[in-house]
Backbone as numpy.savetxt, mean C-alpha at the origin, in Angstrom:
# Nx Ny Nz CAx CAy CAz Cx Cy Cz
25.07 -19.24 0.88 24.54 -18.94 -0.68 23.44 -17.48 -0.15
24.19 -16.35 -0.46 23.26 -15.35 -0.22 21.85 -15.59 -0.68
20.81 -15.30 0.14 19.08 -15.36 -0.60 18.69 -13.67 -1.15
17.83 -13.90 -2.13 17.42 -12.67 -2.71 16.16 -12.77 -2.34
15.84 -11.74 -1.50 14.52 -12.09 -1.19 13.64 -10.92 -1.96
12.65 -11.28 -2.90 11.68 -10.68 -3.43 10.20 -11.09 -2.88
9.87 -11.84 -2.09 8.86 -11.82 -2.25 7.97 -10.75 -1.94
8.17 -9.27 -0.83 7.69 -8.14 -0.92 9.01 -7.18 -0.19
8.21 -5.71 -0.34 9.25 -4.67 0.20 8.76 -4.75 1.81
7.90 -5.26 1.89 8.27 -5.58 3.56 9.26 -6.10 4.41
10.30 -6.80 3.51 11.09 -7.86 4.66 12.43 -6.91 4.56
12.32 -5.43 4.51 13.39 -4.79 4.29 13.76 -5.15 5.70
15.21 -4.29 6.36 16.01 -4.39 7.52 16.15 -2.44 7.60
16.38 -2.18 8.70 16.75 -1.11 8.70 18.41 -0.75 8.51
18.22 -0.03 8.31 19.85 0.65 7.35 20.60 1.22 8.87
21.82 1.33 8.97 22.58 1.20 9.90 22.26 2.99 10.35
22.27 3.70 9.36 21.87 5.07 9.87 20.26 5.40 10.48
19.44 4.67 9.66 18.20 4.76 10.17 18.26 4.19 11.83
18.97 2.73 11.91 19.10 2.91 13.56 19.77 3.73 14.06
20.32 4.12 13.77 21.38 5.30 14.50 20.10 6.34 15.33
19.49 6.38 14.18 18.15 7.95 14.16 17.22 6.84 15.41
16.94 6.14 15.20 15.90 5.19 16.16 16.78 5.09 17.68
17.77 4.70 17.61 18.17 4.90 18.88 18.82 6.32 19.43
18.40 6.81 18.91 18.73 8.85 19.45 17.62 9.22 19.42
16.32 8.79 19.42 15.26 9.60 19.30 14.28 9.87 20.83
13.97 11.17 20.95 13.61 11.11 22.11 12.38 10.68 22.19
11.88 9.97 23.50 10.74 9.65 23.78 9.95 9.84 24.86
8.47 9.39 24.43 7.28 9.79 25.75 6.28 8.82 25.96
5.23 9.13 26.41 3.87 8.12 26.19 3.11 8.30 25.40
3.15 8.08 24.34 2.08 8.57 22.63 1.29 8.42 23.12
0.16 7.41 24.12 -1.17 7.29 24.91 -1.43 8.81 24.73
-0.86 9.41 25.78 -0.90 10.24 26.64 -0.45 11.24 25.64
-0.07 11.33 24.21 0.18 12.45 23.21 1.85 13.08 23.81
2.26 12.69 24.66 3.90 12.87 25.12 4.63 12.65 24.36
4.78 11.82 23.17 5.82 11.34 22.62 6.48 12.07 21.29
6.96 13.25 21.84 7.68 14.24 20.81 8.15 13.74 19.58
8.68 12.41 19.44 9.46 12.02 17.98 8.01 11.68 16.88
7.14 10.67 17.60 5.63 10.61 17.19 4.83 11.95 16.82
4.72 12.77 17.48 3.63 13.95 17.62 4.85 14.75 15.72
6.24 14.63 15.97 6.74 15.06 15.08 6.32 14.55 13.76
6.38 12.96 13.03 6.08 12.40 12.71 4.66 12.57 11.79
3.90 12.85 12.91 2.35 13.13 12.58 2.11 14.61 11.76
2.87 15.48 12.57 2.74 16.77 11.84 3.22 16.80 10.95
4.44 16.27 10.18 4.97 16.43 9.52 4.42 15.80 8.00
3.90 14.24 8.41 2.80 13.94 7.42 1.55 14.75 6.97
1.03 15.37 8.07 -0.09 16.01 7.80 0.22 17.15 6.91
1.38 17.62 7.22 1.77 19.13 6.35 2.16 18.67 4.94
2.74 17.51 4.85 3.25 16.75 3.46 1.74 16.92 2.33
0.89 16.14 3.26 -0.29 16.01 2.24 -1.49 17.14 2.14
-0.72 17.95 3.18 -1.85 19.13 3.20 -3.00 19.42 4.18
-3.48 18.31 5.00 -4.32 17.97 6.28 -3.86 18.81 7.68
-5.05 18.50 8.35 -4.86 19.22 9.34 -4.09 18.11 10.41
-4.49 17.11 10.54 -3.73 15.99 11.69 -3.41 14.74 11.11
-2.93 13.91 11.92 -2.69 12.71 11.59 -2.06 11.80 12.53
-1.95 10.37 12.30 -2.06 9.36 13.65 -1.22 8.51 13.38
-0.32 7.89 13.73 1.02 6.97 13.95 -0.05 5.37 14.27
0.30 4.60 13.56 -0.27 3.15 13.70 0.78 2.25 13.68
0.33 1.05 13.88 1.47 0.06 13.73 1.26 -0.66 12.23
0.60 -0.58 11.70 0.12 -1.32 10.36 -0.43 -0.25 9.72
-0.28 -0.64 8.17 -1.31 -0.30 7.06 -2.65 -0.87 7.11
-2.86 -2.15 7.54 -3.80 -2.78 7.63 -5.13 -1.92 9.17
-4.05 -1.63 10.04 -4.87 -0.60 10.93 -5.06 0.76 10.42
-4.27 1.31 9.84 -4.71 2.69 9.32 -5.93 2.76 7.99
-5.79 1.85 7.47 -7.14 1.24 6.63 -8.55 1.05 7.29
-7.98 0.22 8.20 -9.44 -0.46 9.15 -10.01 0.92 9.77
-9.18 1.20 10.14 -9.70 2.64 11.69 -10.62 3.54 10.36
-10.15 3.56 9.68 -10.64 4.98 8.08 -11.88 4.00 7.71
-11.88 2.86 7.63 -13.51 2.61 7.24 -14.47 2.44 8.38
-13.75 2.36 10.10 -14.93 2.21 10.76 -15.24 3.44 11.34
-14.13 4.66 11.04 -14.95 6.41 11.33 -15.44 6.52 10.12
-15.46 6.20 8.85 -16.23 6.79 8.03 -17.62 6.17 7.51
-17.95 4.95 8.63 -19.17 3.97 8.26 -19.93 4.09 9.12
-20.95 3.26 9.14 -21.74 2.37 10.43 -22.28 1.25 9.53
-22.35 0.09 10.88 -22.64 -0.83 10.15 -23.91 -0.84 9.05
-23.66 -1.96 8.21 -24.79 -1.97 7.36 -24.41 -1.09 6.00
-23.24 0.02 6.31 -23.48 0.69 4.95 -22.26 -0.22 4.14
-22.06 0.33 2.67 -21.50 -0.81 1.78 -20.41 0.55 1.46
-19.08 -0.31 0.99 -18.05 0.02 0.97 -17.54 -0.51 -0.58
-16.98 0.50 -1.49 -16.97 0.52 -2.89 -15.45 0.40 -2.95
-14.90 -0.78 -3.41 -13.17 -0.92 -3.93 -13.12 -1.95 -5.32
-12.22 -2.24 -5.44 -11.70 -3.36 -6.61 -11.58 -4.39 -5.73
-11.32 -5.22 -6.68 -12.37 -7.39 -5.77 -10.73 -7.60 -5.47
-9.73 -6.98 -5.62 -8.29 -7.36 -5.41 -7.85 -6.45 -4.20
-8.40 -5.24 -3.79 -8.13 -4.29 -2.74 -7.62 -4.87 -1.92
-6.38 -4.33 -1.37 -5.52 -4.80 0.04 -6.68 -4.88 0.72
-7.79 -3.88 0.87 -8.58 -3.45 2.12 -9.56 -4.65 2.28
-9.78 -5.38 1.12 -10.50 -6.46 1.04 -9.89 -8.06 1.10
-9.27 -8.04 0.15 -8.50 -9.07 0.22 -7.22 -9.84 1.38
-6.97 -8.42 1.92 -5.57 -9.21 2.34 -5.56 -8.46 3.77
-6.91 -8.19 4.34 -6.76 -7.43 5.82 -8.14 -8.18 6.79
-7.93 -9.68 6.48 -8.58 -10.78 7.34 -10.18 -10.43 7.45
-10.80 -9.64 6.61 -12.55 -9.57 6.69 -12.81 -8.67 7.42
-12.20 -7.42 7.69 -11.70 -6.75 8.72 -12.99 -5.72 8.60
-13.33 -5.60 7.18 -14.13 -4.14 6.47 -15.32 -5.24 7.16
-15.78 -6.16 7.42 -16.96 -7.06 7.68 -17.19 -7.36 8.81
-15.89 -7.48 9.92 -15.72 -8.26 11.27 -15.79 -6.79 11.86
-15.12 -5.84 11.70 -14.68 -4.27 12.87 -16.08 -3.56 12.62
-16.36 -3.21 11.18 -17.29 -2.37 10.56 -18.86 -2.91 10.65
-18.64 -4.22 9.85 -20.23 -4.31 9.75 -20.32 -3.71 8.34
-19.54 -3.97 7.92 -19.60 -2.90 6.14 -20.22 -4.49 5.21
-20.90 -3.78 3.99 -20.96 -4.92 2.84 -19.71 -4.52 2.13
-19.80 -5.00 0.99 -18.64 -4.65 -0.02 -19.27 -4.79 -1.48
-19.07 -3.75 -2.35 -19.64 -4.06 -3.65 -17.86 -4.33 -4.55
-17.72 -5.07 -5.88 -16.80 -4.75 -6.29 -16.91 -4.13 -7.48
-15.62 -3.43 -7.98 -15.92 -2.40 -9.34 -15.08 -3.16 -9.89
-15.69 -2.97 -11.67 -14.98 -3.08 -12.63 -13.69 -2.56 -12.61
-12.10 -2.83 -13.06 -11.32 -2.29 -13.16 -10.15 -3.19 -13.81
-9.50 -1.87 -14.25 -8.12 -2.31 -15.55 -7.08 -2.25 -14.06
-6.09 -3.73 -14.32 -5.29 -3.41 -13.35 -5.61 -2.98 -11.81
-6.90 -3.01 -11.24 -7.40 -2.46 -10.15 -7.50 -1.19 -10.32
-7.55 -0.45 -11.56 -8.41 1.01 -11.69 -9.45 1.41 -11.92
-10.24 1.64 -11.06 -11.95 1.81 -11.70 -11.80 3.21 -12.37
-13.24 3.79 -12.75 -13.46 5.25 -13.45 -14.75 5.49 -12.64
-14.52 7.09 -12.86 -15.58 8.07 -12.22 -17.17 7.14 -12.93
-17.14 6.41 -13.93 -18.69 5.93 -14.52 -18.93 4.77 -13.68
-17.68 3.84 -13.34 -17.94 2.79 -12.39 -18.40 3.10 -11.17
-18.23 4.31 -10.48 -18.66 4.55 -9.00 -19.81 5.18 -9.26
-20.06 6.09 -10.33 -21.60 6.41 -10.22 -22.33 5.32 -10.69
-22.21 4.30 -11.48 -22.81 3.35 -11.59 -23.44 2.74 -10.80
-22.33 2.45 -9.68 -22.49 1.35 -8.29 -22.76 2.04 -6.84
-23.37 3.22 -7.05 -23.49 4.08 -6.13 -25.48 3.96 -6.03
-25.85 3.19 -4.41 -27.34 2.50 -4.68 -27.93 4.02 -4.37
-29.06 3.78 -4.63 -30.33 4.67 -4.11 -30.45 4.53 -2.83
-30.21 6.35 -2.24 -30.57 6.51 -0.96 -31.74 6.41 -0.29
-32.97 6.42 -1.30 -34.35 6.44 -0.69 -34.96 5.26 -0.99
-33.62 3.98 -1.37 -34.49 2.77 -1.41 -33.99 1.97 -0.22
-34.48 1.58 0.87 -34.59 1.32 2.40 -33.96 -0.34 2.29
-34.25 -1.17 1.09 -34.22 -2.20 0.98 -32.24 -2.72 0.47
-31.87 -1.37 -0.06 -30.54 -1.35 -0.79 -29.44 -0.91 0.68
-28.49 -1.10 0.61 -27.37 -1.13 1.27 -26.82 0.85 1.50
-26.21 1.28 2.42 -26.39 2.77 2.25 -24.69 2.88 1.40
-24.47 3.54 0.17 -23.29 3.35 -0.05 -22.44 4.61 0.71
-21.69 4.31 0.94 -20.66 5.14 1.79 -19.39 5.57 2.04
-18.67 4.46 1.17 -17.20 4.82 1.21 -16.83 4.35 -0.28
-15.79 5.01 -0.85 -14.98 4.39 -1.95 -13.46 4.40 -1.67
-12.79 3.00 -1.88 -11.31 3.32 -1.46 -10.57 2.90 -2.79
-9.39 3.83 -2.71 -8.65 3.85 -3.69 -7.53 3.12 -3.31
-6.48 2.05 -3.87 -5.77 1.65 -3.83 -4.34 2.38 -4.76
-3.34 3.46 -4.42 -2.11 3.49 -5.09 -1.10 3.55 -4.31
0.07 2.80 -4.90 -0.15 1.65 -6.58 -0.83 0.49 -5.76
-1.12 -0.09 -7.13 -1.84 -1.15 -7.34 -1.24 -2.21 -7.12
-1.24 -3.31 -5.86 -0.62 -4.40 -5.55 -0.62 -5.58 -6.81
-2.12 -5.78 -6.27 -2.26 -6.97 -7.73 -2.49 -6.47 -8.63
-2.22 -5.17 -8.97 -2.63 -4.71 -10.12 -0.79 -4.52 -11.12
0.44 -5.08 -10.15 1.62 -4.91 -10.77 2.36 -3.85 -10.19
1.66 -2.99 -9.45 1.93 -1.55 -9.00 1.28 -0.88 -10.14
0.27 -0.80 -10.61 -0.26 0.25 -11.64 -0.12 1.60 -10.49
-0.04 2.72 -11.48 -0.25 3.78 -10.64 -1.45 4.56 -11.38
-2.41 5.08 -10.73 -3.48 5.64 -10.73 -3.21 6.91 -11.72
-4.18 7.51 -12.44 -4.24 8.58 -12.78 -4.94 9.65 -11.83
-4.15 10.73 -11.92 -4.89 11.95 -11.02 -5.74 12.64 -11.22
-6.10 12.70 -12.61 -7.45 13.62 -13.05 -8.22 12.79 -13.02
-8.36 11.57 -13.06 -9.74 10.62 -12.92 -9.44 10.28 -11.54
-8.70 10.05 -10.29 -9.23 10.23 -9.22 -9.95 11.33 -8.81
-9.75 12.38 -9.11 -10.05 13.79 -8.91 -11.67 13.62 -9.50
-11.74 13.67 -10.24 -13.31 13.32 -10.87 -14.02 12.37 -10.18
-13.29 10.78 -9.25 -14.14 10.52 -8.36 -14.63 10.83 -7.27
-13.87 11.81 -6.91 -13.39 12.83 -5.35 -14.90 13.51 -5.95
-14.80 14.33 -6.90 -16.40 14.95 -7.28 -17.36 14.72 -7.29
-17.65 12.93 -7.58 -18.77 12.20 -7.73 -19.05 11.86 -5.99
-17.90 11.43 -5.15 -18.28 11.13 -3.98 -19.03 12.55 -3.42
-18.55 13.77 -3.59 -18.78 14.79 -3.20 -20.11 15.17 -2.94
-20.78 14.89 -4.76 -22.16 14.96 -5.15 -23.28 14.05 -4.42
-22.50 12.98 -4.13 -23.25 11.40 -3.36 -23.03 11.92 -2.12
-22.07 12.43 -1.16 -22.36 12.35 -0.01 -21.54 11.24 0.45
-20.37 10.72 -0.34 -19.93 9.52 0.26 -18.36 10.46 0.24
-17.58 9.00 1.36 -16.13 9.76 1.61 -15.37 9.15 0.82
-14.25 9.01 0.35 -12.82 8.77 -0.44 -11.70 8.80 0.31
-11.60 7.43 0.73 -10.17 7.22 1.03 -9.13 6.33 0.22
-8.31 6.56 0.42 -6.59 6.50 0.00 -5.80 5.23 0.65
-5.74 4.24 0.15 -4.94 3.34 0.85 -3.69 3.37 -0.05
-2.46 4.62 0.17 -1.45 4.68 -0.15 -0.32 4.10 0.24
-0.21 2.79 0.43 0.88 1.64 0.86 1.83 2.21 0.36
1.94 1.77 -0.98 3.33 2.58 -1.76 2.63 3.91 -2.98
2.48 4.97 -2.07 1.48 6.14 -2.82 3.22 7.05 -3.31
4.30 6.80 -2.55 5.67 7.34 -3.00 6.00 6.40 -4.31
6.29 5.72 -4.29 6.30 4.70 -5.70 5.31 5.65 -6.56
4.30 5.74 -6.73 3.56 6.68 -7.51 4.32 7.85 -8.19
4.58 8.83 -6.95 5.02 9.98 -7.25 6.02 10.02 -7.83
6.81 9.10 -7.59 8.13 8.81 -8.66 8.12 8.93 -10.36
7.12 8.06 -10.17 6.69 7.75 -11.76 6.07 9.05 -12.53
4.77 9.49 -11.77 4.29 10.58 -12.62 4.30 12.29 -11.90
5.49 12.37 -11.14 5.79 13.40 -10.90 5.42 14.09 -9.95
3.95 13.90 -9.73 2.91 14.42 -8.95 3.86 14.78 -7.54
2.58 15.52 -6.24 3.14 15.55 -5.15 2.38 15.12 -4.14
2.28 15.07 -2.85 2.16 14.58 -1.87 0.72 15.65 -1.87
0.81 16.75 -2.12 -0.27 17.65 -1.58 -1.17 17.63 -2.88
-0.69 17.24 -3.93 -1.80 16.73 -5.36 -2.52 16.02 -5.16
-2.05 14.72 -4.47 -3.01 13.66 -3.64 -3.90 13.92 -2.43
-3.36 14.86 -1.70 -3.90 15.01 -0.36 -5.39 15.65 -0.51
-5.11 16.52 -1.62 -6.16 17.72 -1.54 -7.70 16.52 -2.12
-7.24 15.74 -2.64 -8.27 14.78 -3.34 -9.33 13.77 -2.39
-8.45 13.19 -0.72 -9.17 12.30 -0.42 -9.80 13.00 1.04
-10.48 12.31 1.63 -10.92 12.82 2.67 -9.96 11.72 3.70
-9.03 11.25 3.30 -8.35 10.38 4.81 -7.43 9.34 3.60
-5.91 9.53 4.09 -4.70 8.77 3.58 -4.74 7.86 4.20
-4.15 6.35 3.89 -2.90 5.51 4.66 -1.72 5.54 3.92
-0.40 6.17 4.80 0.41 5.66 3.96 1.77 4.83 4.97
2.20 3.98 4.29 2.55 2.76 4.79 4.10 3.25 4.86
5.07 3.04 6.00 6.12 3.47 6.19 7.55 2.37 6.00
7.04 1.29 5.74 7.50 -0.03 6.15 7.39 -0.78 4.62
7.16 -0.06 3.41 7.35 -0.68 2.48 8.42 -0.54 1.61
8.33 0.58 0.75 9.54 0.83 -0.32 9.90 1.74 0.47
9.74 2.65 1.71 10.10 3.30 2.20 11.84 2.31 3.65
11.17 1.62 3.80 12.41 0.82 4.55 12.09 0.73 6.01
11.24 1.54 6.77 10.92 1.59 7.74 10.72 0.19 8.55
11.17 -0.46 9.89 10.78 -1.63 10.13 9.12 -1.84 10.40
8.58 -0.83 11.15 7.00 -1.06 11.69 6.62 0.41 11.52
4.88 0.59 10.76 4.46 1.57 11.02 3.91 2.54 9.57
2.76 2.80 10.08 1.96 3.34 8.94 1.26 4.25 9.50
0.74 5.97 8.64 0.16 7.10 9.40 -1.24 6.97 8.63
-1.97 7.41 9.11 -3.22 7.88 8.82 -3.61 9.26 9.07
-3.61 9.62 7.78 -4.04 11.42 7.52 -5.40 11.83 7.03
-5.71 13.26 7.94 -7.14 13.16 7.63 -7.33 14.88 8.65
-8.52 15.29 8.40 -9.06 16.73 8.99 -8.66 16.42 10.80
-8.86 16.84 11.37 -8.94 17.14 12.39 -9.84 16.24 13.90
-11.05 16.41 13.03 -12.03 16.34 13.46 -11.81 14.06 13.28
-11.95 14.05 12.19 -11.49 12.56 11.40 -10.64 11.88 12.54
-9.21 12.76 13.14 -8.31 11.94 13.54 -8.61 11.83 14.41
-9.17 12.64 15.30 -9.62 12.82 17.13 -10.33 11.22 17.26
-11.69 10.92 16.00 -12.56 9.89 16.15 -11.29 8.69 15.88
-10.61 8.87 14.75 -9.76 7.54 14.77 -8.55 7.30 15.52
-8.57 8.12 16.63 -7.74 7.84 17.98 -8.04 7.19 18.77
-9.54 7.30 18.97 -10.19 6.53 19.95 -10.36 4.89 19.25
-10.46 4.85 17.82 -10.73 3.68 17.31 -9.57 2.97 17.55
-8.24 3.36 17.39 -7.18 2.96 17.20 -6.81 1.96 18.68
-7.44 2.81 19.70 -7.15 2.47 20.96 -8.17 0.97 21.25
-9.48 1.28 20.64 -10.15 0.36 20.78 -9.87 -0.91 20.10
-8.80 -0.44 18.64 -8.58 -2.09 17.68 -7.23 -2.56 18.58
-6.54 -1.95 19.89 -5.42 -2.06 20.49 -4.21 -1.57 19.85
-4.45 -0.42 19.17 -2.99 0.05 18.65 -2.54 1.05 19.30
-3.10 1.62 20.26 -2.09 2.56 21.18 -1.01 2.05 22.01
0.42 2.67 21.29 1.78 2.46 21.70 2.13 3.40 22.84
3.13 3.03 23.32 3.21 3.78 24.21 4.82 4.55 23.69
5.97 4.15 24.21 7.23 4.87 23.53 7.62 4.58 22.54
6.42 4.66 21.52 6.67 4.16 20.07 7.90 5.18 19.05
8.42 6.46 20.08 9.15 7.59 18.99 10.18 6.64 18.66
10.51 5.20 18.85 11.72 4.85 18.30 11.44 4.50 16.96
9.77 4.10 16.66 9.41 3.21 15.44 9.18 4.70 14.32
8.42 5.67 15.25 8.50 7.10 14.52 9.90 7.81 13.88
10.73 7.60 14.69 11.95 8.18 14.17 12.59 7.04 12.97
12.50 6.02 12.83 12.46 5.44 11.45 11.72 6.16 10.16
10.30 6.10 10.55 9.87 6.89 9.57 9.95 8.27 8.82
10.72 9.21 9.96 11.43 10.17 9.82 12.71 9.73 8.99
13.40 9.11 9.44 14.55 8.93 8.78 14.59 8.67 7.22
13.11 7.59 7.04 12.93 7.03 5.63 12.13 8.63 4.83
11.46 9.23 5.32 11.45 10.62 4.28 12.16 11.13 3.88
12.88 11.35 4.64 14.56 11.88 4.43 15.49 11.50 3.22
15.82 10.09 3.42 16.41 9.79 3.07 15.93 8.36 1.68
15.00 7.76 2.00 14.41 6.75 1.09 13.07 6.92 -0.32
13.07 8.12 -0.55 11.90 8.52 -1.28 12.85 8.22 -2.82
13.58 9.30 -3.11 14.31 9.53 -4.49 14.85 7.84 -4.57
15.37 7.56 -3.93 15.78 6.34 -4.30 15.06 5.21 -5.15
13.85 5.16 -4.54 12.60 4.48 -5.02 12.56 4.49 -6.60
13.56 5.60 -7.23 13.79 5.07 -8.83 14.49 3.90 -9.10
15.33 3.63 -8.26 16.30 2.32 -8.36 15.32 1.27 -8.49
14.57 0.89 -7.57 13.70 0.02 -7.20 12.93 -0.34 -8.61
12.56 0.79 -9.04 11.82 0.31 -10.38 12.41 -0.07 -11.24
14.02 0.70 -11.72 14.69 0.31 -12.95 15.08 -1.08 -12.41
15.38 -1.78 -11.47 15.91 -3.20 -11.33 14.59 -3.92 -11.37
13.44 -3.87 -11.23 12.08 -4.43 -11.48 11.99 -4.53 -12.81
12.08 -3.56 -14.01 12.32 -3.50 -15.22 13.34 -4.36 -16.07
14.65 -4.06 -15.40 15.27 -5.15 -15.81 14.99 -7.19 -15.21
14.87 -6.82 -14.18 14.34 -8.51 -13.90 12.88 -8.65 -15.17
11.84 -7.88 -15.08 10.83 -8.25 -15.85 11.04 -8.51 -17.15
12.25 -7.90 -17.98 12.84 -8.44 -19.37 12.92 -9.49 -19.50
13.90 -9.70 -18.83 14.27 -11.14 -18.57 13.49 -12.31 -18.35
12.20 -11.95 -17.73 11.21 -12.88 -17.59 10.46 -12.81 -18.73
10.19 -11.98 -19.47 9.04 -11.45 -20.15 9.91 -12.65 -21.88
11.18 -13.23 -21.59 11.94 -13.29 -23.03 11.88 -14.98 -22.86
11.78 -15.28 -21.51 11.44 -17.28 -21.10 10.53 -17.53 -21.83
10.80 -18.70 -22.24 9.56 -19.63 -22.82 8.43 -20.28 -22.03
8.61 -19.97 -20.46 7.42 -20.24 -19.70 6.84 -19.51 -19.20
7.07 -17.98 -19.68 6.38 -17.15 -18.99 4.76 -16.73 -20.32
3.92 -17.03 -19.53 2.92 -16.89 -20.43 2.32 -15.46 -20.75
2.42 -14.63 -19.58 2.29 -13.34 -19.74 2.92 -12.21 -18.49
3.23 -11.15 -18.84 4.17 -10.28 -17.89 3.11 -8.77 -18.13
2.87 -8.35 -16.69 2.27 -7.40 -16.57 2.54 -6.25 -16.54
2.53 -5.00 -17.35 3.28 -3.85 -17.34 3.98 -3.54 -16.26
5.19 -3.48 -16.30 5.78 -2.88 -14.85 5.44 -1.45 -14.71
5.05 -0.87 -13.69 5.31 0.86 -13.66 6.25 0.93 -12.28
6.33 -0.13 -11.57 6.94 0.84 -10.13 7.61 -0.60 -9.66
7.64 -1.00 -8.51 8.30 -1.64 -8.46 8.05 -3.49 -8.27
6.84 -3.39 -8.50 6.03 -4.94 -8.45 5.95 -5.55 -9.98
6.38 -6.86 -9.73 6.74 -7.56 -10.65 5.73 -8.91 -10.88
4.69 -9.11 -11.91 3.86 -9.95 -12.00 3.67 -10.87 -13.12
3.74 -12.22 -13.28 3.58 -13.10 -14.27 3.11 -14.05 -14.21
2.37 -14.26 -15.38 1.61 -16.00 -15.32 2.57 -17.05 -16.52
2.27 -17.99 -15.65 3.44 -19.20 -16.22 2.45 -19.88 -17.39
2.61 -20.71 -18.30 2.66 -21.74 -19.23 2.20 -22.74 -18.03
1.42 -23.90 -19.18 0.78 -24.81 -18.13 1.68 -25.74 -17.68
2.99 -25.89 -18.11 3.92 -26.86 -18.06 4.25 -27.16 -16.29
4.23 -25.75 -15.27 4.54 -26.15 -13.94 3.86 -24.69 -13.64
3.51 -24.90 -12.07 2.51 -24.40 -11.45 3.27 -23.37 -10.96
2.78 -22.41 -10.24 3.30 -21.19 -9.51 3.94 -21.68 -8.40
3.13 -22.56 -7.67 4.32 -23.33 -6.49 5.65 -23.99 -6.58
5.40 -24.85 -7.92 6.69 -25.55 -8.00 7.58 -24.22 -9.19
7.35 -23.20 -9.61 8.22 -22.17 -9.83 8.48 -21.66 -9.03
8.01 -21.33 -7.72 8.62 -20.55 -6.54 9.62 -21.53 -5.82
9.28 -22.64 -5.80 10.08 -23.83 -5.12 11.35 -23.91 -5.90
11.24 -23.91 -7.15 12.80 -24.01 -8.01 13.80 -22.95 -7.75
13.33 -21.45 -8.23 13.87 -20.05 -7.74 14.63 -20.67 -6.45
13.65 -20.68 -5.39 14.40 -20.71 -3.95 15.26 -21.79 -4.32
15.45 -22.81 -4.77 16.52 -23.58 -4.67 17.58 -23.05 -5.14
17.65 -22.13 -5.90 18.53 -21.31 -6.53 19.27 -19.49 -5.90
18.56 -19.35 -4.76 18.58 -18.62 -3.71 17.32 -17.66 -4.08
16.53 -17.29 -4.75 15.85 -16.59 -5.12 14.40 -16.28 -4.49
13.72 -16.14 -3.70 12.41 -15.99 -3.07 11.47 -14.80 -3.66
10.74 -15.45 -4.12 9.37 -14.96 -4.53 7.65 -15.19 -4.41
6.81 -14.86 -4.58 5.56 -15.46 -4.36 4.87 -15.48 -4.96
3.84 -17.17 -4.73 2.83 -17.55 -5.61 1.36 -16.76 -5.14
0.70 -15.86 -6.45 -0.63 -15.45 -5.63 -1.59 -15.92 -6.55
-1.32 -16.94 -7.24 -2.49 -17.61 -7.88 -2.00 -18.82 -8.07
-3.05 -19.59 -8.97 -2.39 -21.05 -9.46 -1.33 -21.15 -10.44
-1.03 -20.06 -11.28 -0.08 -19.73 -12.14 0.30 -18.50 -12.57
0.29 -17.76 -10.87 0.69 -16.15 -11.34 2.04 -16.22 -9.82
3.05 -15.56 -10.54 4.41 -15.00 -9.42 4.02 -14.00 -8.99
4.56 -13.34 -7.94 4.81 -11.98 -7.77 6.53 -11.71 -6.89
7.24 -10.45 -7.75 8.45 -10.79 -7.27 8.53 -9.04 -7.36
9.13 -8.59 -5.82 8.57 -7.07 -5.58 10.18 -6.58 -5.16
10.73 -5.49 -5.84 12.24 -4.78 -5.71 12.31 -4.13 -4.60
13.31 -3.83 -4.12 13.14 -2.68 -2.97 14.54 -2.37 -2.18
14.77 -2.00 -0.96 15.49 -0.70 -0.20 16.79 -2.26 -0.37
16.38 -3.45 -0.32 18.00 -4.22 0.12 18.50 -5.10 -1.10
17.53 -4.54 -2.38 17.74 -5.42 -3.63 19.03 -4.82 -4.36
19.98 -4.51 -4.33 21.03 -3.82 -5.12 21.09 -4.86 -6.58
22.13 -4.01 -7.53 22.41 -4.50 -8.64 22.93 -5.83 -8.85
23.50 -6.18 -7.70 24.21 -7.82 -7.99 22.73 -8.40 -7.58
22.17 -8.17 -6.75 20.81 -9.32 -6.48 20.11 -9.45 -7.58
19.96 -8.65 -8.65 18.93 -8.06 -9.76 19.67 -9.09 -10.64
21.16 -9.14 -11.09 21.73 -9.50 -12.15 21.78 -11.33 -11.18
21.97 -11.76 -10.53 21.69 -13.02 -9.81 20.38 -13.65 -9.89
19.37 -12.64 -9.87 17.84 -13.01 -10.06 17.63 -13.51 -11.18
18.40 -12.39 -12.17 18.15 -12.87 -13.83 19.27 -13.72 -14.38
20.13 -14.19 -13.52 20.50 -15.68 -13.83 20.23 -16.73 -13.66
19.90 -16.39 -12.36 18.29 -17.78 -12.10 17.40 -18.01 -12.72
16.57 -16.82 -13.32 15.63 -17.09 -14.60 16.22 -17.44 -15.45
17.02 -17.33 -16.34 17.68 -17.67 -17.38 18.25 -19.05 -17.19
18.08 -19.70 -16.46 18.47 -20.96 -16.15 17.31 -21.71 -16.15
16.39 -21.48 -15.83 15.04 -22.16 -15.90 14.48 -22.21 -17.45
15.16 -23.37 -18.22 14.83 -23.39 -19.64 13.31 -23.79 -20.47
12.49 -24.81 -19.15 10.66 -24.86 -20.01 10.33 -24.92 -18.39
């Protein structure tokens, strides 16, 4: 029985064409700055977002944690939403790696407002308060069901950051999903942020890697931190080639993932065991169950029917569509969901 794996868009396998691009990649030692394929990826990503420089890293967790480390000093405060990936899913890295404290902002599906930011900034003259230094925005919002940020509100947050001397970082692990929805460009988002993390191994389907983007001075410091964190790679061009291939071939097709997510979501919302379905903006489906069955029990039941998904709370389940999920997989998922009657 073929397994339909909807646990995450990180489970994709490289396509045959991507594997061929990886095999043909020109290689060198990236720690010495001599891998031409890595250099090409970094230059392309920096240009896409209108910044001066970029840095290829093994993971989005590393790019986020490097950015936090460069922007802050021990004892500084980071503002983010309570469910933000940088806080919830990066192993306490902000605290362990950079010695930062965290203040959570109220949010609608992970999206806060400029007023929320302004209300949270500590008085710099109060020596007993942490120095508010960095704001982190996640777009799309994982735990918000793939929610997409409003670019105008984000620009207003940047203006507030500038007026208070704060840095603004974008965890753009799934930013390309957002671009498909609102029609904005990479340059539109690039001009708002001091630093940007883009993941290549989620919706874009590369096997490994994320890119950190910023100005030349920022990336020079980030390269040093990457080495300290153990992220210096040698002949990494084979991985970078997968990212370049993904940029060329896997961006527009994200709309297919979104369409399949909406179809699966419509089937879920019609079932009697569904208490609530989050709005589906992109490729993430999150729903709450009625009290008759726990999320773990529900996930186990679907697993027995060949459908893999993920419990993200006692009664909350997540599914994510991606490159390896086709129309037949979506139909099989809907049939399995429809077969659960209570």
